[in-house]
DRENLOKOL-398328 format. One record per residue (C-alpha): residue number from 1; residue in one letter; x, y, z. Coordinates in steps of 0.2 Angstrom, whole numbers, plus 5000, padded with zeros to 4 digits. Layout:
! DRENLOKOL-398328
NUM|A|X|Y|Z
...
This chain:
! DRENLOKOL-398328
1|M|4831|5172|4777
2|K|4820|5169|4792
3|Y|4815|5152|4786
4|K|4833|5147|4785
5|T|4836|5153|4802
6|I|4821|5142|4809
7|V|4827|5127|4800
8|C|4845|5129|4807
9|I|4838|5131|4825
10|V|4827|5115|4822
11|L|4842|5105|4816
12|I|4853|5111|4830
13|S|4840|5106|4843
14|I|4838|5089|4835
15|F|4856|5086|4835
16|A|4858|5091|4854
17|I|4844|5080|4859
18|T|4851|5065|4849
19|V|4868|5068|4858
20|K|4860|5069|4875
21|Q|4850|5053|4872
22|S|4866|5044|4866
23|Y|4875|5050|4882
24|L|4861|5044|4893
25|W|4859|5028|4884
26|A|4877|5024|4887
27|G|4874|5026|4906
28|E|4885|5031|4920
29|P|4896|5015|4920
30|S|4900|5017|4902
31|V|4905|5035|4905
32|L|4916|5030|4920
33|V|4925|5017|4909
34|K|4928|5029|4895
35|E|4935|5042|4907
36|V|4947|5029|4915
37|I|4953|5024|4897
38|L|4955|5042|4892
39|N|4964|5046|4907
40|E|4977|5034|4902
41|Y|4983|5046|4889
42|S|4983|5061|4901
43|F|4999|5069|4906
44|S|5008|5064|4890
45|D|5018|5079|4890
46|I|5027|5073|4906
47|E|5044|5065|4900
48|N|5048|5056|4916
49|I|5039|5039|4914
50|H|5037|5036|4933
51|E|5031|5053|4936
52|R|5018|5051|4922
53|R|5012|5034|4927
54|T|5010|5041|4945
55|K|4999|5055|4939
56|Q|4989|5043|4928
57|W|4987|5032|4943
58|E|4980|5046|4953
59|E|4967|5049|4940
60|I|4962|5031|4938
61|S|4963|5024|4956
62|P|4948|5034|4963
63|S|4937|5024|4950
64|L|4942|5007|4957
65|D|4934|4999|4973
66|F|4949|4992|4981
67|E|4940|4986|4996
68|M|4927|4976|4985
69|I|4942|4970|4974
70|S|4951|4964|4990
71|K|4935|4956|4996
72|R|4932|4946|4980
73|V|4950|4941|4979
74|M|4949|4934|4997
75|G|4933|4924|4993
76|E|4926|4914|5008
77|H|4942|4919|5019
78|W|4936|4937|5019
79|E|4922|4934|5032
80|K|4934|4924|5043
81|C|4945|4939|5045
82|I|4943|4952|5059
83|Y|4942|4971|5054
84|E|4960|4975|5057
85|Q|4965|4960|5045
86|K|4954|4966|5032
87|C|4961|4983|5032
88|G|4978|4977|5032
89|F|4975|4966|5017
90|V|4966|4980|5007
91|E|4981|4992|5010
92|L|4994|4979|5005
93|F|4985|4973|4990
94|T|4981|4991|4984
95|N|4999|4995|4985
96|Y|5003|4979|4975
97|L|4992|4984|4961
98|K|4999|5002|4961
99|S|5017|4996|4961
100|T|5013|4984|4947
101|Y|5004|4998|4937
102|L|5018|5010|4939
103|K|5030|4997|4931
104|K|5021|4997|4915
105|P|5029|5011|4904
106|N|5014|5012|4892
107|P|4995|5014|4893
108|I|4987|4998|4898
109|F|4970|5000|4890
110|G|4975|5002|4872
111|K|4975|5017|4861
112|K|4957|5017|4855
113|I|4939|5011|4860
114|I|4932|5002|4845
115|S|4916|4997|4853
116|I|4907|4998|4870
117|K|4891|4990|4877
118|E|4883|4991|4894
119|K|4872|4980|4904
120|Q|4865|4985|4921
121|Y|4856|4974|4934
122|N|4852|4977|4953
123|G|4867|4989|4956
124|F|4879|4979|4946
125|A|4885|4984|4928
126|K|4895|4976|4915
127|V|4903|4987|4902
128|Q|4910|4976|4887
129|T|4923|4985|4876
130|I|4934|4981|4862
131|L|4950|4990|4863
132|L|4964|4993|4850
133|S|4981|4989|4858
134|N|4997|4998|4855
135|S|5002|4984|4844
136|G|4987|4985|4833
137|K|4978|4970|4841
138|E|4959|4971|4845
139|I|4957|4965|4864
140|S|4941|4961|4872
141|T|4940|4969|4889
142|D|4925|4968|4901
143|F|4923|4980|4916
144|Y|4913|4975|4931
145|L|4906|4989|4942
146|M|4896|4990|4957
147|Q|4885|5005|4963
148|E|4886|5010|4981
149|N|4879|5026|4989
150|G|4874|5032|4971
151|E|4892|5030|4965
152|W|4899|5018|4952
153|K|4916|5010|4954
154|I|4925|4996|4945
155|C|4927|4980|4955
156|D|4934|4968|4942
157|L|4939|4967|4924
158|A|4943|4953|4912
159|V|4954|4953|4897
160|E|4950|4940|4884
161|G|4939|4931|4897
162|V|4953|4931|4910
163|S|4946|4939|4926
164|L|4959|4949|4937
165|V|4950|4945|4953
166|N|4949|4926|4949
167|N|4967|4926|4944
168|Y|4973|4933|4960
169|R|4960|4923|4970
170|S|4967|4907|4964
171|Q|4984|4912|4969
172|I|4979|4919|4986
173|L|4970|4903|4990
174|S|4985|4893|4985
175|T|4996|4903|4997
176|L|4983|4901|5011
177|I|4982|4882|5009
178|R|5001|4881|5011
179|G|5001|4893|5027
180|S|4990|4905|5036
181|Y|4982|4922|5033
182|E|4994|4930|5045
183|G|5008|4922|5036
184|L|5002|4929|5019
185|L|5002|4947|5027
186|E|5019|4945|5034
187|T|5026|4938|5017
188|M|5018|4953|5008
189|K|5025|4965|5021
190|E|5043|4957|5021
191|K|5044|4957|5002
192|Q|5038|4975|5001
193|V|5025|4971|4987
194|N|5038|4969|4973
195|A|5042|4951|4977
196|L|5025|4945|4982
197|P|5020|4927|4978
198|L|5006|4934|4967
199|L|5011|4934|4949
200|V|4998|4938|4936
201|S|4996|4928|4920
202|E|5002|4935|4903
203|Q|4985|4939|4898
204|S|4981|4948|4914
205|A|4998|4957|4912
206|E|4990|4966|4898
207|I|4981|4977|4911
208|Y|4992|4975|4927
């Protein structure tokens, strides 16, 4: 009896160590991405779609680096802007992403994680995932993260190779070529985000 107890304890210890090593091997970026995806299915008991999506956004948004996303979307134009202009763009663009997210009635990251891989380099991380969509299709979605002050946050993602940041950047630059930065902000304010001249492609729409 004593022998069986010892064997049981050893097996449990080995299992615990294995689980801990797997968790550590996954790394903080992968853990964050998993949490974001799983949070898409939280509050499922709330019948009102808008209320449910709002709650989900509140869970997901803290994991997104909106300032870095805005900076990358603006590209070279970011450095030409004064502090107030940068703050104004970050606020308006964040509101745009939020409103677009809330319009989606269903989870955007799929219903299951099929596989997940992670690469880290100099404060950056890429988490590659294969997600199973609600329609049953496997979708390749890569999450790009940056570490700042010891905290990882998502600064871009690509669905089937189409980058969210690059998609918006091309449209922002196109708008700026036709006008000015101030004009862009005014257009965003006037149309209250919903009628922005920033339309995502069909592939990007799988996420936003």
